[in-house]
N, C-alpha and C positions, 0 to 999 in steps of 0.2 A: 503556527502552521494552520490551525483551524480558524484563526481570526481573519484570514485573508478572504474567506467566502462565508460570512455569517448567514447570509440569506439562503445559501445552498444547504448549509448544515441544518438550518432550522426547518427546511422543507424535507430534506432527505438525510437524516442523521445516520440511519443504518447503512445507506448506500455509501456515504463518505467513510464510515467506519470500516466496512468490508473492503472498500477500495484501498484504504491505507494498509489493511492487513494483507490483502492480496499482493500489493506492491512489495511489502517486506518479505513475504513468502517467495515471491518471484525472484527477488534479489538474492535471497538465501540459497535457493536451488541453483541459480546461475553461478554463484560462487562455488557451490558444491560440485557442479559439473566441471567448472574450470579446474578445480583442484583435482578431480578424478582424471581429467585428460592429461594432466602434466606427467 
């Protein structure tokens, strides 16, 4: 997953890391909301 943009990760490793964490958290809360709405 990270090998797709090595130049971006070498310049902004923290940005890529937080972007991946934010994406996982967003998906988790989305699933949580969908489960609560059922």
